[in-house]
NULUM-854857 format. One record per atom (N, C-alpha, C, O, CB): x, y, z. Coordinates in steps of 0.05 Angstrom, whole numbers, plus 5000, padded with zeros to 4 digits. Glycine has a CB too. Layout:
REM NULUM-854857
XYZ...
This chain:
REM NULUM-854857
510691733580512491723603513191433611515491363616511291873628511091273611511490983618513390853598515090693606508790843619512990913572514790803552517690893556519490733552513790873524517991143564520691253569521991103592524391033591520591553574520391063614521490923637522290633630524390533638519490923660520590503614521090223606523590213589525290043592518690113590523890403570526290413553528790453570530790333565525990633532528590643589530890693606531590443622533990383626530290933625529590303632530090063648531489853631533289713641527489953660530589823607531789623589534689693583536389523582530189593563535089953578537790043573539689993597541989913593537790343566538590043621540090003645540789703648543089633655538590103670538789533643539189243646541389153626543088993633536689093641541189263601543189193581545989273590547989123588542489313554546089523601548689623610549889453633552189393633548389913620548089373652548989213674549988943664552088843674546689163694548588823645549488563634552188593620553888413623547388453614552488803604555088853591557288893611559488773608554889093572556689053632558689093652559488843667561788793673557689303672557488673673557988423686559788243670561688113680555388273693559288233643560888073626563788183624565688033624559688063598563988453624566588583623568188513648570588463647566288883619566788513671568188443696569188163695571488103702566188483720567487973685568387693683570787663664572687523670566087513674570687813642572787793622575387903634577587793630572087953597575188123649577588243661578788063682581188043684576888513673577087933698578087763719579487523706581687443715575787663737578187403686579387173673582087243660583987093662577487063652582187483648584687573636586787633657589087563654584187823619585987753679587787823701589187583713591587583718586387983723587687363716588787123728590686983709592486833717586586933737590187023683592086913662592786623668595186563670594587093661590786463670591286183677592486023654591786063631588586053686594385853661595685683642594485403644594785263664598785663646592985323623591485073624592884853608593984903586588685113613592884613619593984383605592284313581589884323582594184143624593584253558592184193534591883903529590383813511593484323511593383743543593383453538591483313557590583433577596183333541590783063551589082893568590882793591592382603587587782663552590682923614592482853636590882743660591582793683594183093645588782593654587082483675588182223686589982103674584182433665587182133709587981883720586181653711586381433721587881893751584481703692582681503681582681533650583181743640579781543692582081313636582081323607579781483596577681513609581881043596580181593572578081763559575981583547576581383534579381943538573481663551571181513540570681593511570881833505568681553557569981403494569281463467566281513464565281553442570181233448564881523487561981563486561181853492558881933490560681383506563182023499562582293506564482483492566682403483562782333537563682733491565482953481566583103505565183133525563883143461568983203502570283333525571483603516572583623494572483153537571183803533572584053528573184193555571784133575570884243510575184363556575884503580574584783579574684913558578984523583573384873601571985123602572785273627573885163645568885083600572185533627572685693651570085863657568585923640575085883647569785923683567586103692568586233718570586153729564985943696567086443726567886603748565886593770563486623765568386903739566686543795564786543817564386833827565587023817565886363840562586863847561887133855563987263872563587493880559287123870566187133878568487253891570587343870572687433878569687063911569887313845571687393824573887193818575887273805572887653831573686953827575686743823574986583798572686483795575986553847576886563780576386403755576786103761578886023771578286493733574685953755574785663759575185523732574085613712572285563773576685313733577285153708575884883711575984763733580385123703574584793690573084553692573284393666573984503645570084613697572784133668572483953645569483913640568083823658573983683649568583973616565783933609565583673593566983643573564684173593563683503601563183253587560383253576558483303591563683003605560083193550557483183537556982913524558782813510557183413517554582803528554082543514554082593484552882783474551382423523555382413469555382443440552682393428551082233437557382243428552082553406549682523391547182573407544982483400549582243379547382723429544982783445543583023433544883223427545782843475540983003429539483223417537883373438536983253458537583113395537683633435536083793454537483853480539783773483533483653460536183993497537284073523537383833542535483683544535784303535539683803556540083573573540083653603540683883609542683433567539383473620539883523649542883553653544483433639538583303667543583703674546483763678547283723707545683753725547084043668549883673711550983623737553583763741555283763723551283323743553983903763556584003771557883813791556483723809556384293783560383743787561683533802564283633814565883763799562083283785564883573839567483643851568083463874566383333886567483933859570683453881571683293903573483073893573783023869569383173919574782933911574782963940576183223950577283373934576082733952576083263975577383493988580383463985581583283996576583524018581683643970584483633965585183493939587583463933585783493987583183413923583683283897583283483875582483713879581883043894583783393850583283563827581383413807580883173811585983633813580483563788578483463769579583233752577983093739577483683752582183203751583382983736583182723751583982513740586283043729582282723776582082493792579082403794577782373773583282543821578082353817575482233821573182383809571482263796574982193850573182643812570882803802570582783772568382773761570983093811572882783758572782753729571782473721570282453701575482803717572582273736571582003730568581993733567181883715572881803750567482103754564582113758563282273736561182183725563882233786564382503729563182673709563082533682560982533668564682933706565282403674565282263649563382033648561881993629568182163642563281883670561481653671558581733671556981603657562081483696557881943685555082033685554282163659551982173652554582223708556182273644555682383618554882153599553182193581558082533606555981913604555181683588552281613592550981483576556981443594551181693615548281643622546481863612544081863618547981603652547582063597545782263585545882533598544382713589543082163585547582573618547782833631550083003619552182883611548182803661549783263617551983433613553283483640551883573658551183713598555883433642557183443668559583633668560883663648557983163678559983753691562183953694563783883718562883933741560984243696566183773714567983713736569883943740571484003722569583443731569784083763571384323766573384303789572984163808569484563771575584453785577484493806576484713824575784933814580384563795576284673851575284883869577185123869579485103860574984773897576285343879577885583882580485523896580585363914576385793897582585653887585285633899586785373894588985343904585085673929585585193879586784933875586884853846585484963829585284723891588584653839588784553812589384763792591084933796586184403805587884763770588184963749586585213754586885413740587484843722584885213774583185443780584885663792587085623802580885373798583785903791585186143802584786173832583785993845584286383787585586413841585286473870587986463884589586273880583386293883588486663900590986673916590286753945588386903949592986883904591786643964594086453961593086183952590686123952595586433988594986013944594385753933593785553956594585583979596585663916592385343947591885103964590485183990591185094012594484963970588485343987586785444009583985334006583085283984586785754009582685284029579885194029578285394045579285524063579584904041575685414038573885594052571085474052570085394031573885874039569785454075567085344076565085504059563285384047566085324104565485764058563685934043564385924013562585873996563786224053566885974006567685993978567385723964566485713941570586083976568085503978567785243965564885163961564285013942569185033981563085263978560185223973559285393950557785293932558585293999560285633949559685813926560685703900559485743879560986083931562885553900563885433875561785263862561585263837566385273881560285113877558084953866555985123853555085073830556784773887555185343866553185523855554285663830552785703811552385723875556785733829557985853806557985653782557585733759560885943811558485403788558285193768555485173757555085123733559284923778553485193775550685193766550185433748548785413728548785193790551185673756550985913739551885853711550485913691552586143751554285733709555385673683553585473667552985523644558185563685552785263680551185063666548585173656547885123632550684823685547085323672544485413664544685633642542685703630542885513687547085743638547385943617547785813590547785953570549786123624548185553589548685413564545985333551544085253564550385163569545885363525543485293510542884993509540584913506543685403482544984833513544584543512543884423539543684183541546984413501543484593559542784503586539884573592538984803587544684623607538384383603535684433613535984573641536584433660533984173615535584833642536284993666534684903691535684933713535685283661532284783687530784693709531284403717529884283734527784723703533484293705534184013711537184003717538683873703533483823688537984153738540784173745541284063773539884123792541684463744543283893775543983773801546983793806548483903790543183483802547883693829550683703837551483433849549883293860551183933856554083373846555283133858557783223873559583343861555882923836557883153898560283213914561382963926559982783935559583413937564082943925565482703934567182773958568482983958567182573912567082603979568682644003567982914016565682964020571782623997569983084021569383344034567483514017566083674028571883494039567583483991565783643974562983523974561083643963566883653946562583283986559883193992558583374012556283444010559982904001560183444033559083634053558483904041556384024047561083664076560284014024559784264012557384253993555884443990562184363996556984023980554683983962552084003978550184123969554883713947551983864001549583884018549084174027546784264027549783694043551184314034550984594042549984764019548384944023553684694052550984703995549984853971547084803966545584983959551684773946546184553970543384493966541584643986539284703980542884193969542684704010541184854030540785144023538885274032542484824057542585254006542485544000541485593971540285803966545185664004541985413953541485463925539085293916539285053911543985393908536785423913534285283906534185203877532285063868531885443913536085293861536285203833537184913830536784783810538085393816538584823851539584543852537284353858536084363880541884513873536584183839534184013842534883743853533083603864532883983815537383653852538183393863541083403870542683523856537583163843541783283893544483283903545382993910543882843922544783463928547682923901548982663908551482723924553182873915549582493882551682623948554082643964555182363969553882193981553482783992557582323958558782053959561182043978562882223979559781973930561181833995563381794015563982054030566282134031565881674001561882184040561982454050563582504075563482334094559182544054564982724076566182834100564783094106564083254088569282874097564283144132563483414141566083544151566983494174561283404164567383704134569983814141569883994165571783994181571083964117567784144169567584314193567584144218568984204237564984484191565983934218565783764242568383624247569283604270563483564238569583514226572083364230574283544240575883464257572883234204574383794230576383984239575984064268577884064284576384224221573484134275572984244301572784034323573384084346570384394300571983784315571483584335573383344334573483184353568783474332574983324312576683084309575082854299572582864298578083014335576482644291575082404281573282284304574182264327577082184272570882204296568982084315568482264339567782174360569981814325568782534334568282734355569982694380569182754402565382734363572382574376574082514398575382744411576482724433576182324389575282984398576483224410574383454410575083684406578983314394571983374416569783564416569583704443567783654459567083424409571483884448571484034473572884304469574584324450572883874496572284494485573284764481576384774483577684924469572084954502577484624502580384624506581884534481583884654473581184454530580884324468582184224444581984424422583984464407580883954436579684544419579384744397581084994403582285104384576384834395581285074428582985304434585885244429587385424419582585384463586785004434589484924428589984944398592085044389590084644438588084864382588384874353588385164344589985234326586084714340586685324355586585614347589285744352590285894335584385754363590385684375592985814382595185724363596785884354593785744411595185464356597185364338596885484310598885554297597085054336594385494300593985604274594485904272595485994252591085544265593786044293594386334292597386394295598386584285592786474314598786224310601686244311602886194283604786334275602886044332601686004269602585954242601986194224603586264206601285704230599786314228598986554212600986774217601786914198596186644220601886814241603887024247606486954234607787134222604287044278607286694235609786614222609586664192611586744179610386324228607286604180606986634151607286924142608686984123604186534142605987104158606187384149608987504154609887674139604087554165610387404174613087494178614987384156616887524148614087404205614487144147616287024127615487084099616987054080616286724131612987184095612087244069611387004052611287014028614087404054610986774066610186524052607986384068607386464091612686334049606786184056604686034070605685744073606085604053601986044054605985664097606885384102604685194095602385244100607785354131605584964083603584764075603884514091605984454103603984704045601784354091601684104106603083884089603483924065598884014112603883674102604983444088602683234085601683134105607483314104601983184061599583024057600282734050601982674033597983134034598982544064599082264057601882144054602482024034597582214033603582194075606282064074605881764076603781664084608082164097607981614068607781324069607181244098608681304116610381184059604981094102604081034130605780814142606880644129601180954130605980824169607280614184605580364183603180364176607780704213606780144190605379884189602979874206600979744200607279654196603080024229600880024248598980254245597280304262601880014276599280404223597480634217594680524212594280304203598480794193592580694217589780614210589580544181590880654163587880844217587880354175587580254147586780484128587680484105585580034146585180664137584280874119586581054110586481164088581981044131588681084127590981244119592581084097593681214079592781294144592680824100593880664079592380684053593480684031594180374088589680694055587980714031588480984017588580993993585080684039588681204033589181464021591881464006592081553984589281684043593881354019596581334006596381173980597481253960598581204025594880953981594680783958593380923934593980873911593180523965591481103940590181253919591781483909592381513885587381353928592581663928593781913920596781903913597782073898593482113942598281703924601081703920602181483902604581453900602381683947600381333890601281133871599981193844598481373840600380843881600781033824599781073797596781053795595581153776601080873778595580933815592580903815591181183813589381213797591680763840592081373828590681633829592481873831591482103834588781633851595081843830596882073833596482283811596182213788599781973833596482533819596582753800598182983811597883053834593682843793599983093795601883293806600583553816601683693832603883363785598183613806596783853815595083803840593983993852595083973793594883563849593183493871594483553898596783483903592483193870593083693915593983743942594583483957596683463970591883913958592883293954593183043969595382863958596282673971590582893969596182913933598382763921601082873929603182753922598082753891601083103943603683203952603983503955605783593969605683113933602283653942602583943944602184053972603484233982600684083925600183933986599684014013597784254015597784433998602184074028596284264037594484484043595884724055597884684070592184394061594984964049595785194065594785134094592385104098594485464053596585124113595885034140593685194153592085084168598285034157593585454147591585624161588785594149586985724158592485914160588485424129585785374118583885284139581485344139585885164096584885134159583185014179581785214197579785144209584784824196582885454198581685654217578785704211577185704230583185924215577985744186575285804180573285584188571085644196574985864150574185334186572385114192571885084222569884954229573584854181573485204238572985194267570585354275569285304295575385294282569985554259567785744265565385714247563385864251568786024264565385534228563285534208562185254203563085124184564285654182560285164219558984904213557484924186555885094182556984834236558084734168556984764141554284624138552884674118558884644122553384464158550884324154548684424173546784274179551384024159548884674181547084784201544184784191542284764207547885064209543784804165541084824154540384594136538684624118540785094139541684374139541084144123538184044125537083944106542983914130537084084149534283994153532284154137529984074134533584024183533084384125531284554110531484504080530084644065531784844116533084314072533284254043530684114033529883904044535784064038529484234013526984124002527483953978525883783971525084343996529683993964530383843940531383563947531783503970532483993923531683403926532383123930535383093938537083233927531882963905535982923956538782863965539082563968537482433980539383013991541282463957542082183962544982183972546782293960541882013936545282053995547882014007548781734002547381544007547882074038551281703992552381433985554881394001556681554001552881413954554981174015557381114032557980824033556180654029556981224060560480764037561380484040560780374067560980514087564280464034559980124067559279984093561579984112561180014136558379704087563979954103566279924120568080174120570380164129567979694111566980394111568480644110568780764138566880764154567180854091571180864145571580994171569881244174569281334196574481064175569081354151567581614150564581574148563081774146568481774127563581334150560781274146558981434164556781514156560280974151559881494188558081644207557381924197555282024205559481664234558982044180558382304170555782294154553982464157560682414152555482094136553082074120550681994137548482094133553581864097551181804155548881714171547781934189545381964191549781474189549582094201548582314217547282534201545382664209550882434234548382584177547182784159544482694150542582854148548982844135544182434144541582334135539482374156537082424150541782034128540182354181538282404203537282694204535082744214539582334230538782874192537983154192536083214169534383394171540483334189536183054148534583104124531683034128530982844143535782954100529983174115527083134117525783104090526683224070525783364133523782934089522282904064522682624051524682494057523083114044520882544035520982274023522782273997522882063984518182174016523982493991525882503968528782493978530582593964525382753951529282384001531982354012532582054014530781884021532182494040535081974008535781694009538681664019540481814013535581563981539081454035541781374044542281094031540880904037541981364075544481084015545180834002547880744014549880874010545380863971547880514028550280394039551280174020549879984015549780284068553780204010554880013991556179784006558079844021556880153972555379544003556379314019559479284015560479293993555079064010560779244038563679184040565579404031567979374033564178944023564479624021566279834010567480004032566280064053564680013991569980094028571280284045571280554032570280584009574280194052572280754046572081034037573181074008571681173991573581214056575580984003576881043978575880863955576380923932579781013981574480643961573280483940571480653923571180603898571780243952570080843935568181003920569481243905568081403893566081113939572181253906573581453890573781363861573381523842576381493901574381103857574981023829574380733822574880653800577881073825573380573841572880293835570280263820568080273832572780123862570480223794568080223777566279983782563979983775568880223748567379773795565779543802564279583827562479413834567579293804564879783842563679833868561780083868559680073880565779873890562580293854560980543854558280483841558180383819562480763838556080543855553380473845552280683825550380823830551480453869553680693802552880893782549980853773548581053767554780883759549080613770546280563761544280683780542380813772545780263758544680643807542880763826543081063827541081203831543480643854545581163824545881463824544481583801542981773804548981533824544881473777543681583753540581563755539181743746544681433728539581333765536681303768535481513786533381623781535981023777536881563809535881763828535882043815533982193819537681763853537982103800538182363788535982393766534682603765540882403775535582193750533582213729530682233741528982363729533681973710530282103764527682123777527182403788524882493788527481913799529182533796528782783811529683043796529283263806530282773836530783003772531383243756529283293735529483483719534183213742
């Protein structure tokens, strides 16, 4: 009888695995994603790594598209990293640069387009979600640990800008993540609900925003379209310096990419609704795995990392302030980004 039960259980497990694979295959086929075949990154291709484009499905059934970078001539299973960000960027921009560079240090890296953006699937387009974008990191971990060339117990994540905040949130929920790097981090929930430097942290300001966004939602459903934001227009002479820095990265040859929300596509305006109700760093203090926050000394966003660091506990947490750097310097300035310190922290903790 016991043997019969065991056999039945094994058969059921096999059936479940087959069904799960069939579901993933059907979802990937249903989305019928059209992927670019050429090297269309904003950075040159390294001759030290191998590159291929891959797809995987998150637990919401959304097919994500990613660039996988592998160190050449690496033998055996390697530590691995999932990389994404900035918020509104695509994998052909900063996250791909980080992924390729860290692959040169011996990691298998996966730079992915978040749900609803870039080459990844999901509808409506150009949407953000505190839950789904956190899940995107865990889905990337799912993919990595399923690979034979990845050491499943040595998996970390790297988030840039707004995806630094999602990365910290992912570390709080996903115990498979052994090390997290958050670079030039934004807490998108806090910034949305409170404004920059918490300058609009009051109920009246939030209620005004709720009314405006829900009015937009009504307009969208009546029109059958989703209105988008205008991202990074050419700034006025007296605009804050960080707005000029964003324009310089996203709207010039330095970092422009046609699939990037920040380069011109614009966000679905009603994306902001979810962030008003969902603080993403509520359980940051319970993260037991290693976390390093990296921020520029002169970045307008520096307070996000400093305040988050105060929440973290344990001697495996580090805040690294890069002298003289501003927010966007850490997107692509290879002379400023502290890759040696990042790689050393990851190797120590993976």
